[in-house]
MARDOZA-596499 format. One record per residue (C-alpha): residue in three letters; x, y, z. Coordinates in steps of 0.05 Angstrom, whole numbers, plus 5000, padded with zeros to 4 digits. Last residue first. Example, Ala and Ser with C-alpha at 12.3 -4.5 7.8 and 13.67 -1.06 7.14 Angstrom:
2
SER527349795143;ALA524649105156;
END
This chain:
228
UNK033814102783;UNK038013852765;UNK036913212789;UNK031413282759;UNK032513392684;UNK037712802699;UNK031212382714;UNK027912682658;UNK033612452597;UNK035111822639;UNK028411662626;UNK029111782563;UNK033211342543;UNK028710742582;UNK024710962521;UNK029511042469;UNK032810392483;UNK026409892498;UNK024210362426;UNK031710152396;UNK029609382430;UNK023809252387;UNK026209542314;UNK032009112324;UNK027908502336;UNK024208612282;UNK029608782238;UNK033108082261;UNK027707762245;UNK025207912174;UNK034207842152;UNK031807152182;UNK026207102141;UNK029007392076;UNK034407032093;UNK032006302075;UNK031306392003;UNK037105951992;UNK037505442046;UNK044705182061;UNK048305732033;UNK042006212065;UNK044405872128;UNK051205992135;UNK050506762116;UNK044706802176;UNK049006492210;UNK054707052197;UNK049807612205;UNK049107252277;UNK055807222289;UNK057607982268;UNK050908332308;UNK054407862366;UNK060708282363;UNK056708892343;UNK054008842421;UNK048108502450;UNK047008232515;UNK044209012532;UNK045209392472;UNK051909472471;UNK056410052447;UNK056510342511;UNK060311092524;UNK058611342593;UNK057412012611;UNK050111912623;UNK045812402590;UNK051412662532;UNK052011772535;UNK046411642522;UNK045012022466;UNK051311652422;UNK048411062432;UNK041111272412;UNK044411492359;UNK048310992329;UNK042210462354;UNK037310972303;UNK043010722250;UNK041009992260;UNK035010122244;UNK036310572183;UNK041010022148;UNK035609462172;UNK029609792150;UNK033509902086;UNK034909292071;UNK028408862093;UNK026009422045;UNK029909011986;UNK024808422005;UNK020608821959;UNK024408491891;UNK029308101916;UNK034908161952;UNK042408001932;UNK042608881912;UNK040709191984;UNK044808542009;UNK051108872001;UNK047009622011;UNK047009302089;UNK054409102081;UNK055209702062;UNK051710242100;UNK053409852159;UNK060909922146;UNK060010632123;UNK056010702188;UNK061910402234;UNK067310822210;UNK064011502215;UNK063511242289;UNK071211032312;UNK073411552272;UNK068511962313;UNK071511622385;UNK078311692349;UNK079012412345;UNK075812482422;UNK080612002446;UNK085712042407;UNK089711492456;UNK097111362461;UNK099010882504;UNK100810422459;UNK094710072489;UNK090610492496;UNK091210572420;UNK091509742396;UNK084309882441;UNK081210382396;UNK084709972331;UNK083109302356;UNK076109212357;UNK074409372287;UNK080309252244;UNK079108512271;UNK071608542274;UNK071908692205;UNK077508302176;UNK072607772217;UNK066207992183;UNK069408132115;UNK071607292110;UNK065307112146;UNK061907482077;UNK066807042041;UNK060706502054;UNK056906922011;UNK059206721958;UNK056206141969;UNK049906341931;UNK052406141859;UNK053906841812;UNK050507461809;UNK047107611876;UNK052807211910;UNK057707521874;UNK054808211891;UNK052507991953;UNK060207851971;UNK063108421947;UNK059108772002;UNK061408352057;UNK069008432024;UNK067409152033;UNK065209072104;UNK072908762126;UNK074609452086;UNK072009932135;UNK075009462189;UNK082509432160;UNK081210082151;UNK079510312228;UNK085609832231;UNK090510322192;UNK088110832235;UNK090410422303;UNK097210272271;UNK100809932237;UNK108709892238;UNK110509682307;UNK106809022291;UNK100208792336;UNK102808162385;UNK102708522438;UNK094708712429;UNK092007982389;UNK091607692467;UNK089608212499;UNK083508362445;UNK082007512452;UNK081007562524;UNK076408152514;UNK072407832467;UNK070907162515;UNK069507552572;UNK064208052533;UNK061107472500;UNK054807752527;UNK056308512523;UNK054108772573;UNK060809392563;UNK061909992579;UNK067010482552;UNK073810922565;UNK076610322622;UNK078109692554;UNK085909822541;UNK088310082613;UNK084109572664;UNK084808952610;UNK092709102618;UNK092609102679;UNK088908532692;UNK092508082643;UNK098708282675;UNK095408162735;UNK093807452722;UNK101307402691;UNK104507552759;UNK099907072785;UNK103106662734;UNK110006692758;UNK109206742815;
END
């Protein structure tokens, strides 16, 4: 009986804290379970806004890891993994904590989340720009531009369908953090590999954005026909 109650409580928390967005990423279940585990343990004095700031500071940590890796030794890049974890904690728990505590500020939180995400990705991209060599620095610019494109797509999709999703198919921000962490580890083990891996990720992101843009146009066309 106790076990059934526990399962029901978990389901109730999931329903309340994740009802504002649609998730399709591969790590959806594991991520939601982890968030539900942490939410009751967040001290009362920590607010959702403080967690948002924490997420941004995580991106600053990744930026500093790139700078230290560029001017001292590349093993400093491993500090970026800590930054990614901090970023995930702040970025994933801030809005969920507001819904868990029944104090959501839907539009304020929505706007703040987008702004914080953009600042975070610019910091990470700029950090890589400093670490990259000569002509390969353009990859950092391309990555930031393409990520901005994906943000625009998500906002337009929300406008057209009234469903908010931060994922591109099976890949979301959490999967991207794992990919970046893997690239940092590989670069420490095989110096110079980051150029090829970052280039590959940029190409994949471009392809995903093109596909998502075409789907978005189809959704817009379908809505126009239904309203007509």
